[in-house]
DSSP file (Angstrom, degrees, kcal/mol; ACC not computed):
  #  RESIDUE AA STRUCTURE BP1 BP2  ACC     N-H-->O    O-->H-N    N-H-->O    O-->H-N    TCO  KAPPA ALPHA  PHI   PSI    X-CA   Y-CA   Z-CA
    1    1 A X              0   0    0      0, 0.0    62,-0.1     0, 0.0     3,-0.0   0.000 360.0 360.0 360.0 -38.0    5.2   15.1   -0.2
    2    2 A X        +     0   0    0     60,-0.1     9,-0.2     1,-0.1     8,-0.2   0.214 360.0  86.0-103.1  14.3    5.7   11.3   -0.2
    3    3 A X  S    S+     0   0    0      1,-0.2     7,-2.5     7,-0.1     8,-0.4   0.974  93.9   1.2 -79.6 -58.6    9.3   11.4   -1.5
    4    4 A X  E     -A    9   0A   0      5,-0.3     2,-0.4     6,-0.1    -1,-0.2  -0.932  44.8-155.9-137.0 154.1   11.6   11.8    1.5
    5    5 A X  E >  S-A    8   0A   0      3,-2.6     3,-1.8    -2,-0.3    -3,-0.0  -0.962  89.6 -24.0-128.2 112.5   11.5   12.1    5.3
    6    6 A X  T 3  S-     0   0    0     -2,-0.4     3,-0.1     1,-0.3    -1,-0.1   0.868 128.7 -48.5  51.6  42.2   14.6   13.9    6.7
    7    7 A X  T 3  S+     0   0    0      1,-0.3     2,-0.3     0, 0.0    -1,-0.3   0.355 117.9 107.5  85.3  -5.4   16.6   12.9    3.6
    8    8 A X  E <  S-A    5   0A   0     -3,-1.8    -3,-2.6     1,-0.1    -1,-0.3  -0.769  84.3 -92.2-102.6 149.9   15.6    9.2    3.6
    9    9 A X  E  >  -A    4   0A   0     -2,-0.3     4,-0.5    -5,-0.2    -5,-0.3  -0.399  34.7-143.5 -57.6 133.2   13.2    7.6    1.1
   10   10 A X  H >> S+     0   0    0     -7,-2.5     4,-2.9    -8,-0.2     3,-0.9   0.834  85.3  72.4 -71.4 -33.7    9.8    7.8    2.7
   11   11 A X  H 3> S+     0   0    0     52,-0.4     4,-2.4    -8,-0.4     5,-0.2   0.900  95.0  48.9 -56.4 -50.2    8.5    4.4    1.5
   12   12 A X  H 34 S+     0   0    0      1,-0.2     4,-0.3    -3,-0.2    -1,-0.3   0.795 117.7  44.0 -62.4 -23.6   10.5    2.2    3.8
   13   13 A X  H X< S+     0   0    0     -3,-0.9     3,-0.6    -4,-0.5     4,-0.4   0.892 115.2  45.5 -82.9 -42.6    9.5    4.3    6.7
   14   14 A X  H >X S+     0   0    0     -4,-2.9     3,-1.4     1,-0.2     4,-1.1   0.828  98.8  69.2 -72.5 -33.4    5.8    4.7    5.9
   15   15 A X  H 3X S+     0   0    0     -4,-2.4     4,-2.8    -5,-0.3    -1,-0.2   0.790  87.6  67.4 -60.2 -26.0    5.1    1.1    5.0
   16   16 A X  H <> S+     0   0    0     -3,-0.6     4,-1.4    -4,-0.3    -1,-0.3   0.857  97.3  53.1 -64.5 -32.4    5.6    0.1    8.7
   17   17 A X  H <> S+     0   0    0     -3,-1.4     4,-3.2    -4,-0.4     5,-0.3   0.945 112.7  43.9 -63.4 -46.8    2.4    2.0    9.6
   18   18 A X  H  X S+     0   0    0     -4,-1.1     4,-1.8    38,-0.4     5,-0.3   0.890 112.4  52.3 -65.0 -40.0    0.4    0.1    6.9
   19   19 A X  H  < S+     0   0    0     -4,-2.8     4,-0.4     1,-0.2    -1,-0.2   0.765 119.5  35.1 -71.1 -25.1    2.0   -3.3    7.8
   20   20 A X  H  X S+     0   0    0     -4,-1.4     4,-1.6    -5,-0.2    -2,-0.2   0.880 119.3  45.8 -92.0 -46.8    1.1   -2.8   11.5
   21   21 A X  H  X S+     0   0    0     -4,-3.2     4,-2.7    -5,-0.2    32,-0.2   0.849 107.0  57.0 -71.2 -35.1   -2.3   -1.0   11.3
   22   22 A X  H  X S+     0   0    0     -4,-1.8     4,-2.5    -5,-0.3    -1,-0.2   0.952 110.5  42.1 -65.1 -49.4   -3.9   -3.1    8.6
   23   23 A X  H  > S+     0   0    0     -4,-0.4     4,-2.9    -5,-0.3     5,-0.2   0.872 114.0  53.9 -64.2 -33.2   -3.6   -6.4   10.5
   24   24 A X  H  X S+     0   0    0     -4,-1.6     4,-2.8     2,-0.2     5,-0.2   0.928 109.9  47.0 -63.9 -43.2   -4.6   -4.6   13.8
   25   25 A X  H  X S+     0   0    0     -4,-2.7     4,-2.6     2,-0.2     5,-0.2   0.926 113.2  49.3 -61.9 -44.0   -7.7   -3.4   12.0
   26   26 A X  H  X S+     0   0    0     -4,-2.5     4,-2.3     2,-0.2    -2,-0.2   0.941 114.7  43.7 -60.9 -47.8   -8.4   -6.9   10.6
   27   27 A X  H  X S+     0   0    0     -4,-2.9     4,-2.6     1,-0.2     5,-0.2   0.922 115.3  47.7 -65.4 -44.5   -8.0   -8.5   14.0
   28   28 A X  H  X S+     0   0    0     -4,-2.8     4,-2.6    -5,-0.2    -1,-0.2   0.898 112.6  49.4 -64.5 -39.8  -10.0   -5.9   15.9
   29   29 A X  H  X S+     0   0    0     -4,-2.6     4,-2.5    -5,-0.2    -2,-0.2   0.909 111.9  48.0 -66.1 -42.0  -12.8   -6.1   13.4
   30   30 A X  H  X S+     0   0    0     -4,-2.3     4,-2.6    -5,-0.2     5,-0.3   0.940 113.8  46.9 -63.8 -46.2  -13.0   -9.8   13.5
   31   31 A X  H  X S+     0   0    0     -4,-2.6     4,-2.2     1,-0.2     7,-0.3   0.913 113.2  49.0 -62.3 -42.2  -13.0   -9.8   17.4
   32   32 A X  H  < S+     0   0    0     -4,-2.6    -1,-0.2    -5,-0.2    -2,-0.2   0.907 115.4  44.8 -62.8 -41.4  -15.6   -7.1   17.4
   33   33 A X  H  < S+     0   0    0     -4,-2.5    -2,-0.2    -5,-0.2    -1,-0.2   0.870 123.2  32.4 -71.1 -37.6  -17.8   -9.0   15.0
   34   34 A X  H  < S+     0   0    0     -4,-2.6     2,-0.5     1,-0.2    -2,-0.2   0.659 116.3  50.2-100.6 -17.5  -17.4  -12.5   16.5
   35   35 A X    ><  -     0   0    0     -4,-2.2     3,-2.2    -5,-0.3     4,-0.5  -0.766  59.8-176.2-126.1  86.8  -17.1  -11.8   20.3
   36   36 A X  G >  S+     0   0    0     -2,-0.5     3,-1.2     1,-0.3     4,-0.4   0.773  79.9  64.9 -55.6 -29.9  -20.0   -9.5   21.4
   37   37 A X  G 3  S+     0   0    0      1,-0.3    -1,-0.3     2,-0.1     3,-0.3   0.736 100.7  52.8 -68.3 -19.1  -18.7   -9.3   25.0
   38   38 A X  G X> S+     0   0    0     -3,-2.2     4,-2.0    -7,-0.3     3,-0.8   0.574  83.2  93.8 -87.2 -10.3  -15.5   -7.5   23.7
   39   39 A X  H <> S+     0   0    0     -3,-1.2     4,-1.7    -4,-0.5    -1,-0.2   0.864  80.2  52.2 -55.1 -43.8  -17.5   -4.9   21.8
   40   40 A X  H 34 S+     0   0    0     -4,-0.4     4,-0.3    -3,-0.3    -1,-0.3   0.855 115.3  43.3 -62.8 -30.6  -17.5   -2.2   24.5
   41   41 A X  H <4 S+     0   0    0     -3,-0.8     4,-0.3    -4,-0.2    -1,-0.2   0.779 119.6  40.8 -82.8 -27.9  -13.7   -2.5   24.8
   42   42 A X  H  X S+     0   0    0     -4,-2.0     4,-2.9     1,-0.1     5,-0.3   0.578  86.2  92.4 -98.5 -11.4  -13.0   -2.6   21.1
   43   43 A X  H  X S+     0   0    0     -4,-1.7     4,-2.4     1,-0.2     5,-0.2   0.916  91.8  40.6 -55.1 -51.5  -15.4    0.0   19.7
   44   44 A X  H  > S+     0   0    0     -4,-0.3     4,-2.7     1,-0.2     5,-0.2   0.868 114.5  53.3 -68.8 -34.3  -13.0    3.0   19.8
   45   45 A X  H  > S+     0   0    0     -4,-0.3     4,-2.8     2,-0.2     5,-0.2   0.931 110.7  47.1 -63.1 -44.6  -10.0    0.9   18.6
   46   46 A X  H  X S+     0   0    0     -4,-2.9     4,-2.2     2,-0.2    -2,-0.2   0.918 113.1  49.0 -62.9 -43.8  -12.0   -0.3   15.6
   47   47 A X  H  X S+     0   0    0     -4,-2.4     4,-0.9    -5,-0.3    -2,-0.2   0.951 115.0  43.0 -61.5 -50.0  -13.2    3.2   14.9
   48   48 A X  H >X S+     0   0    0     -4,-2.7     4,-2.6     1,-0.2     3,-0.6   0.912 115.9  47.7 -64.9 -43.0   -9.7    4.7   15.1
   49   49 A X  H 3X S+     0   0    0     -4,-2.8     4,-2.5    -5,-0.2     5,-0.4   0.839 104.4  61.7 -67.0 -31.9   -8.1    1.9   13.1
   50   50 A X  H 3< S+     0   0    0     -4,-2.2     4,-0.4    -5,-0.2    -1,-0.2   0.775 114.1  35.8 -64.1 -25.3  -10.8    2.1   10.5
   51   51 A X  H <X S+     0   0    0     -4,-0.9     4,-1.1    -3,-0.6    -2,-0.2   0.832 121.2  44.8 -91.8 -40.6   -9.6    5.7    9.8
   52   52 A X  H  X S+     0   0    0     -4,-2.6     4,-2.5     2,-0.2     5,-0.2   0.885 105.8  56.7 -76.5 -40.4   -5.8    5.2   10.3
   53   53 A X  H  X S+     0   0    0     -4,-2.5     4,-2.5     1,-0.2     5,-0.2   0.940 108.4  45.3 -63.3 -49.3   -5.2    2.0    8.4
   54   54 A X  H  > S+     0   0    0     -5,-0.4     4,-2.5    -4,-0.4    -1,-0.2   0.894 113.6  51.9 -61.0 -36.1   -6.6    3.2    5.0
   55   55 A X  H  X S+     0   0    0     -4,-1.1     4,-2.4     2,-0.2    -1,-0.2   0.911 110.5  48.3 -64.2 -40.9   -4.7    6.4    5.5
   56   56 A X  H  X S+     0   0    0     -4,-2.5     4,-2.3     2,-0.2   -38,-0.4   0.900 112.2  48.2 -65.9 -40.9   -1.4    4.5    6.2
   57   57 A X  H  X S+     0   0    0     -4,-2.5     4,-2.6     2,-0.2    -2,-0.2   0.903 111.1  51.2 -66.7 -40.4   -2.0    2.2    3.1
   58   58 A X  H  X S+     0   0    0     -4,-2.5     4,-2.5    -5,-0.2     5,-0.2   0.936 111.5  47.3 -60.4 -46.0   -2.7    5.3    0.9
   59   59 A X  H  X S+     0   0    0     -4,-2.4     4,-2.6     1,-0.2     5,-0.2   0.892 112.0  50.5 -63.8 -39.0    0.5    6.9    2.2
   60   60 A X  H  X S+     0   0    0     -4,-2.3     4,-2.0   -46,-0.2    -1,-0.2   0.910 111.2  48.5 -64.5 -41.9    2.5    3.7    1.6
   61   61 A X  H  X S+     0   0    0     -4,-2.6     4,-2.0     2,-0.2    -2,-0.2   0.928 114.0  45.7 -63.6 -45.6    1.1    3.4   -2.0
   62   62 A X  H  X S+     0   0    0     -4,-2.5     4,-2.1     1,-0.2    -2,-0.2   0.902 113.4  48.8 -66.9 -41.0    1.9    7.0   -2.8
   63   63 A X  H  X S+     0   0    0     -4,-2.6     4,-2.4    -5,-0.2   -52,-0.4   0.846 109.4  53.5 -68.9 -31.9    5.4    6.9   -1.3
   64   64 A X  H  X S+     0   0    0     -4,-2.0     4,-2.6    -5,-0.2    -1,-0.2   0.908 108.5  49.0 -66.2 -41.8    6.1    3.7   -3.2
   65   65 A X  H  X S+     0   0    0     -4,-2.0     4,-2.3     2,-0.2    -2,-0.2   0.900 112.2  48.9 -63.6 -40.2    5.1    5.3   -6.5
   66   66 A X  H  X S+     0   0    0     -4,-2.1     4,-2.3     2,-0.2    -2,-0.2   0.902 111.6  49.3 -66.0 -40.8    7.4    8.3   -5.7
   67   67 A X  H  X>S+     0   0    0     -4,-2.4     4,-2.6     2,-0.2     5,-0.7   0.917 111.3  49.2 -64.1 -43.9   10.3    5.9   -4.8
   68   68 A X  H  X5S+     0   0    0     -4,-2.6     4,-1.7     1,-0.2     5,-0.3   0.935 113.4  46.5 -61.3 -45.7    9.8    4.0   -8.0
   69   69 A X  H  <5S+     0   0    0     -4,-2.3     4,-0.3     1,-0.2    -1,-0.2   0.893 117.5  43.0 -64.1 -40.0    9.7    7.2  -10.1
   70   70 A X  H  <5S+     0   0    0     -4,-2.3    -2,-0.2    -5,-0.2    -1,-0.2   0.853 135.0   7.3 -76.5 -35.4   12.8    8.6   -8.3
   71   71 A X  H  <5S+     0   0    0     -4,-2.6    -3,-0.2    -5,-0.2    -2,-0.2   0.627 132.2  34.5-126.6 -18.1   15.1    5.6   -8.2
   72   72 A X  S ><<S+     0   0    0     -4,-1.7     3,-1.2    -5,-0.7    -3,-0.2   0.132  70.8 118.4-130.5  22.0   13.7    2.6  -10.1
   73   73 A X  T 3  S+     0   0    0     -4,-0.3    -4,-0.1    -5,-0.3    -1,-0.1   0.839  87.9  32.6 -61.7 -34.7   11.9    4.1  -13.1
   74   74 A X  T 3  S+     0   0    0     -6,-0.1    -1,-0.3    -3,-0.1     2,-0.2   0.168  85.1 131.1-111.6  18.3   14.1    2.4  -15.7
   75   75 A X    <   +     0   0    0     -3,-1.2     2,-0.2     4,-0.1    -3,-0.1  -0.528  30.5 174.2 -74.3 135.6   14.9   -0.8  -13.9
   76   76 A X    >>  +     0   0    0     -2,-0.2     4,-1.1     4,-0.1     3,-0.5  -0.624  34.3  41.2-126.1-173.6   14.5   -4.0  -16.0
   77   77 A X  H 3> S-     0   0    0      1,-0.2     4,-2.1    -2,-0.2     5,-0.2  -0.335 115.0 -19.9  74.4-151.3   15.1   -7.7  -15.6
   78   78 A X  H 3> S+     0   0    0      1,-0.2     4,-2.2     2,-0.2    -1,-0.2   0.880 139.4  49.7 -64.1 -40.7   14.5   -9.6  -12.4
   79   79 A X  H <> S+     0   0    0     -3,-0.5     4,-2.5     2,-0.2    -1,-0.2   0.913 110.0  51.8 -65.2 -41.5   14.5   -6.6  -10.1
   80   80 A X  H  X S+     0   0    0     -4,-1.1     4,-2.3     1,-0.2    -2,-0.2   0.891 110.6  48.4 -60.5 -39.9   12.0   -4.8  -12.4
   81   81 A X  H  X S+     0   0    0     -4,-2.1     4,-2.4     2,-0.2    -1,-0.2   0.886 110.6  51.2 -67.6 -38.7    9.7   -7.8  -12.3
   82   82 A X  H  X S+     0   0    0     -4,-2.2     4,-2.4     2,-0.2    -2,-0.2   0.911 111.5  47.3 -63.9 -41.9   10.0   -8.0   -8.5
   83   83 A X  H  X S+     0   0    0     -4,-2.5     4,-2.9     2,-0.2    -2,-0.2   0.916 112.0  49.9 -65.9 -42.2    9.1   -4.3   -8.2
   84   84 A X  H  X S+     0   0    0     -4,-2.3     4,-1.6     2,-0.2    -2,-0.2   0.894 110.8  50.0 -63.5 -39.5    6.2   -4.8  -10.7
   85   85 A X  H  < S+     0   0    0     -4,-2.4     4,-0.4     2,-0.2    -2,-0.2   0.932 112.9  46.4 -63.3 -45.6    4.9   -7.7   -8.7
   86   86 A X  H >< S+     0   0    0     -4,-2.4     3,-1.4    57,-0.2     4,-0.3   0.923 111.9  51.1 -61.7 -45.4    5.1   -5.8   -5.4
   87   87 A X  H >X S+     0   0    0     -4,-2.9     3,-1.5     1,-0.3     4,-0.5   0.795  96.8  69.3 -63.4 -29.5    3.4   -2.8   -7.0
   88   88 A X  H 3X S+     0   0    0     -4,-1.6     4,-0.5     1,-0.3    -1,-0.3   0.688  96.1  54.2 -66.9 -16.6    0.6   -4.9   -8.3
   89   89 A X  H <> S+     0   0    0     -3,-1.4     4,-2.0    -4,-0.4    -1,-0.3   0.560  87.6  83.0 -91.0  -8.7   -0.7   -5.5   -4.7
   90   90 A X  H <> S+     0   0    0     -3,-1.5     4,-2.5    -4,-0.3     5,-0.2   0.940  92.5  41.7 -64.5 -50.5   -0.9   -1.8   -3.8
   91   91 A X  H  X S+     0   0    0     -4,-0.5     4,-2.9     2,-0.2     5,-0.3   0.935 115.5  48.2 -67.9 -46.3   -4.3   -1.0   -5.3
   92   92 A X  H  X S+     0   0    0     -4,-0.5     4,-2.5     1,-0.2     5,-0.2   0.897 113.4  49.9 -60.7 -36.0   -6.1   -4.2   -4.1
   93   93 A X  H  X S+     0   0    0     -4,-2.0     4,-2.3     2,-0.2     5,-0.2   0.939 112.1  47.0 -64.9 -45.7   -4.6   -3.6   -0.6
   94   94 A X  H  X S+     0   0    0     -4,-2.5     4,-2.5    -5,-0.2     5,-0.2   0.943 114.8  45.9 -61.3 -47.9   -5.8    0.0   -0.6
   95   95 A X  H  X S+     0   0    0     -4,-2.9     4,-2.6     1,-0.2    -1,-0.2   0.904 114.1  47.4 -63.7 -42.0   -9.3   -0.9   -1.8
   96   96 A X  H  X S+     0   0    0     -4,-2.5     4,-2.4    -5,-0.3    37,-0.2   0.866 113.2  49.1 -69.6 -33.5   -9.7   -3.8    0.6
   97   97 A X  H  X S+     0   0    0     -4,-2.3     4,-2.5    -5,-0.2   -43,-0.3   0.899 111.9  47.9 -72.0 -39.4   -8.5   -1.7    3.5
   98   98 A X  H  X S+     0   0    0     -4,-2.5     4,-2.7    -5,-0.2     5,-0.2   0.939 113.3  48.9 -62.1 -46.0  -10.9    1.1    2.6
   99   99 A X  H  X S+     0   0    0     -4,-2.6     4,-2.7     1,-0.2     5,-0.2   0.908 112.1  48.2 -59.2 -43.5  -13.7   -1.4    2.3
  100  100 A X  H  X S+     0   0    0     -4,-2.4     4,-2.7     2,-0.2     5,-0.2   0.901 111.1  51.3 -64.6 -40.9  -12.8   -2.9    5.6
  101  101 A X  H  X S+     0   0    0     -4,-2.5     4,-2.4     2,-0.2    -2,-0.2   0.932 113.4  43.6 -61.4 -46.4  -12.7    0.5    7.2
  102  102 A X  H  X S+     0   0    0     -4,-2.7     4,-2.4     2,-0.2    -2,-0.2   0.930 116.1  47.4 -65.2 -45.7  -16.1    1.5    5.9
  103  103 A X  H  X S+     0   0    0     -4,-2.7     4,-2.5    -5,-0.2    -2,-0.2   0.899 113.2  48.8 -63.4 -40.1  -17.6   -1.9    6.8
  104  104 A X  H  X S+     0   0    0     -4,-2.7     4,-2.5     2,-0.2     5,-0.2   0.913 110.8  49.2 -68.6 -42.4  -16.1   -1.8   10.3
  105  105 A X  H  X S+     0   0    0     -4,-2.4     4,-2.2    -5,-0.2    -2,-0.2   0.934 114.5  46.1 -59.4 -45.0  -17.3    1.7   11.0
  106  106 A X  H  X S+     0   0    0     -4,-2.4     4,-2.7     2,-0.2    -2,-0.2   0.884 110.3  53.9 -65.7 -38.6  -20.8    0.8    9.8
  107  107 A X  H  X S+     0   0    0     -4,-2.5     4,-2.5     2,-0.2     5,-0.2   0.933 108.8  48.3 -61.8 -46.3  -20.7   -2.4   11.9
  108  108 A X  H  X S+     0   0    0     -4,-2.5     4,-2.5     1,-0.2     5,-0.2   0.932 112.4  49.7 -60.1 -45.1  -19.8   -0.5   15.1
  109  109 A X  H  X S+     0   0    0     -4,-2.2     4,-2.2    -5,-0.2    -2,-0.2   0.938 111.8  47.4 -59.5 -47.3  -22.6    2.0   14.4
  110  110 A X  H  <>S+     0   0    0     -4,-2.7     5,-2.5     1,-0.2     4,-0.3   0.889 112.9  47.9 -66.2 -38.9  -25.2   -0.8   13.8
  111  111 A X  H ><5S+     0   0    0     -4,-2.5     3,-0.9     1,-0.2    -1,-0.2   0.908 112.8  48.7 -66.2 -40.0  -24.2   -2.7   16.9
  112  112 A X  H 3<5S+     0   0    0     -4,-2.5    -2,-0.2     1,-0.3    -1,-0.2   0.842 110.6  50.9 -68.2 -31.6  -24.3    0.4   19.0
  113  113 A X  T 3<5S-     0   0    0     -4,-2.2    -1,-0.3    -5,-0.2    -2,-0.2   0.492 112.9-124.1 -80.8  -3.9  -27.7    1.3   17.5
  114  114 A X  T < 5 +     0   0    0     -3,-0.9     2,-1.1    -4,-0.3    -3,-0.2   0.843  59.0 149.8  61.9  37.7  -28.9   -2.2   18.4
  115  115 A X     >< -     0   0    0     -5,-2.5     4,-2.0     1,-0.2    -1,-0.2  -0.759  22.8-178.6 -96.5  84.5  -29.9   -3.1   14.8
  116  116 A X  H  >  +     0   0    0     -2,-1.1     4,-2.6     1,-0.2     5,-0.2   0.874  67.1  48.0 -60.7 -50.7  -29.2   -6.8   15.2
  117  117 A X  H  > S+     0   0    0      1,-0.2     4,-2.0     2,-0.2    -1,-0.2   0.950 117.4  40.1 -63.8 -51.7  -30.0   -8.2   11.7
  118  118 A X  H  > S+     0   0    0      1,-0.2     4,-2.6     2,-0.2    -1,-0.2   0.850 114.0  56.7 -65.7 -29.6  -28.1   -5.6    9.7
  119  119 A X  H  X S+     0   0    0     -4,-2.0     4,-2.0     2,-0.2    -2,-0.2   0.914 107.4  47.1 -66.5 -41.7  -25.3   -5.7   12.3
  120  120 A X  H  X S+     0   0    0     -4,-2.6     4,-1.9     2,-0.2    -1,-0.2   0.907 112.7  50.1 -65.0 -40.1  -24.8   -9.4   11.9
  121  121 A X  H  X S+     0   0    0     -4,-2.0     4,-1.8    -5,-0.2    -2,-0.2   0.934 113.0  45.3 -62.8 -45.4  -24.8   -9.1    8.1
  122  122 A X  H  X S+     0   0    0     -4,-2.6     4,-2.6     1,-0.2    -1,-0.2   0.802 107.8  58.9 -69.8 -28.0  -22.2   -6.3    8.2
  123  123 A X  H  X S+     0   0    0     -4,-2.0     4,-2.4     2,-0.2    -1,-0.2   0.909 105.6  49.0 -63.8 -41.6  -20.2   -8.4   10.7
  124  124 A X  H  X S+     0   0    0     -4,-1.9     4,-2.2     2,-0.2    -2,-0.2   0.908 112.0  48.4 -63.8 -41.7  -20.0  -11.1    8.1
  125  125 A X  H  X S+     0   0    0     -4,-1.8     4,-2.7     2,-0.2    -2,-0.2   0.908 110.8  51.4 -63.8 -42.0  -18.9   -8.6    5.5
  126  126 A X  H  X S+     0   0    0     -4,-2.6     4,-2.3     2,-0.2    -2,-0.2   0.901 109.2  49.6 -63.4 -42.1  -16.3   -7.2    7.8
  127  127 A X  H  X S+     0   0    0     -4,-2.4     4,-1.9     2,-0.2    -1,-0.2   0.930 112.2  48.4 -63.4 -44.1  -14.8  -10.6    8.6
  128  128 A X  H  X S+     0   0    0     -4,-2.2     4,-2.1     1,-0.2    -2,-0.2   0.927 113.4  46.6 -62.2 -45.1  -14.6  -11.4    4.9
  129  129 A X  H  X S+     0   0    0     -4,-2.7     4,-3.0     1,-0.2     5,-0.2   0.830 107.8  57.4 -67.7 -31.0  -12.9   -8.1    4.1
  130  130 A X  H  X S+     0   0    0     -4,-2.3     4,-2.3     2,-0.2    -1,-0.2   0.899 107.7  47.7 -64.1 -39.8  -10.6   -8.5    7.1
  131  131 A X  H  X S+     0   0    0     -4,-1.9     4,-2.3     2,-0.2    -2,-0.2   0.923 113.4  47.8 -65.6 -43.8   -9.4  -11.8    5.5
  132  132 A X  H  X S+     0   0    0     -4,-2.1     4,-2.4     2,-0.2    -2,-0.2   0.938 113.5  46.4 -63.3 -47.4   -9.0  -10.1    2.1
  133  133 A X  H  X S+     0   0    0     -4,-3.0     4,-2.5   -37,-0.2     5,-0.2   0.899 111.8  52.4 -63.2 -39.9   -7.1   -7.2    3.5
  134  134 A X  H  X S+     0   0    0     -4,-2.3     4,-1.9    -5,-0.2    -1,-0.2   0.901 109.2  50.0 -61.0 -41.8   -4.9   -9.5    5.6
  135  135 A X  H  X S+     0   0    0     -4,-2.3     4,-2.7     1,-0.2    -2,-0.2   0.943 113.4  44.8 -61.2 -48.8   -4.1  -11.5    2.5
  136  136 A X  H  X S+     0   0    0     -4,-2.4     4,-2.7     1,-0.2     5,-0.2   0.858 111.1  51.8 -70.2 -34.5   -3.1   -8.4    0.5
  137  137 A X  H  X S+     0   0    0     -4,-2.5     4,-2.2    -5,-0.2    -1,-0.2   0.896 112.8  47.3 -68.1 -36.4   -1.0   -6.8    3.2
  138  138 A X  H  X S+     0   0    0     -4,-1.9     4,-3.0    -5,-0.2     5,-0.2   0.950 114.1  46.1 -65.4 -48.3    0.9  -10.1    3.6
  139  139 A X  H  X S+     0   0    0     -4,-2.7     4,-2.5     2,-0.2     5,-0.2   0.901 114.2  48.1 -63.0 -41.0    1.4  -10.4   -0.2
  140  140 A X  H  X S+     0   0    0     -4,-2.7     4,-2.1     2,-0.2    -1,-0.2   0.939 115.6  44.2 -64.6 -46.6    2.5   -6.8   -0.5
  141  141 A X  H  X S+     0   0    0     -4,-2.2     4,-2.5    -5,-0.2    -2,-0.2   0.919 114.9  48.2 -64.4 -44.0    4.9   -7.1    2.4
  142  142 A X  H  X S+     0   0    0     -4,-3.0     4,-2.4     1,-0.2    -2,-0.2   0.924 113.3  46.5 -63.6 -45.4    6.3  -10.4    1.2
  143  143 A X  H  X S+     0   0    0     -4,-2.5     4,-2.0    -5,-0.2   -57,-0.2   0.860 112.9  50.9 -68.3 -33.3    6.8   -9.3   -2.4
  144  144 A X  H  X S+     0   0    0     -4,-2.1     4,-2.3    -5,-0.2    -2,-0.2   0.918 110.9  47.7 -67.1 -43.6    8.4   -6.0   -1.2
  145  145 A X  H  X S+     0   0    0     -4,-2.5     4,-3.0     1,-0.2     6,-0.3   0.902 111.9  50.3 -63.5 -40.3   10.8   -7.9    1.1
  146  146 A X  H  X>S+     0   0    0     -4,-2.4     4,-1.3     1,-0.2     5,-0.8   0.884 110.5  50.0 -66.3 -36.8   11.7  -10.3   -1.7
  147  147 A X  H  <5S+     0   0    0     -4,-2.0    -2,-0.2   -65,-0.2    -1,-0.2   0.909 117.0  40.5 -66.2 -41.2   12.4   -7.4   -4.1
  148  148 A X  H  <5S+     0   0    0     -4,-2.3    -2,-0.2     1,-0.2    -3,-0.2   0.926 125.4  33.8 -73.0 -45.9   14.6   -5.7   -1.5
  149  149 A X  H  <5S-     0   0    0     -4,-3.0    -1,-0.2    -5,-0.2    -2,-0.2   0.468 102.2-124.6 -95.5  -0.9   16.4   -8.7   -0.2
  150  150 A X  T  <5       0   0    0     -4,-1.3    -3,-0.2    -5,-0.2    -4,-0.1   0.841 360.0 360.0  65.5  35.3   16.5  -10.7   -3.5
  151  151 A X      <       0   0    0     -5,-0.8    -4,-0.1    -6,-0.3    -5,-0.1   0.443 360.0 360.0 -84.3 360.0   14.8  -13.8   -2.0
């Protein structure tokens, strides 16, 4: 399922969703948490991105595993180390994006329910998780680009 799309390796195609949606979720969650006047405009974006970004990261992780198994299973040396470094960011990125999605969904719910104290607490958690997810999406993307382009 995650091997190919129209004859091309799926991973290079799928990662673009994760690389775009995760920072968008992080930015929207931070804006929603820190700028209350934007909340009515951002609520649906945060909700949709909270569902789409973790799904995109999951698909990117699965397609990366399929690509490694199909084409790079026995690679050693510098390229093997680069691939292993890139792969090491997949699980932390997935977990932090899922955490951010759950926290952001909960944050929107609490603000809409006008539960101020728990909403502020969850806003702080969402901002922290947005920073963590942003860090891991950058590291995963950077290490993947370095592995592909030999930088």
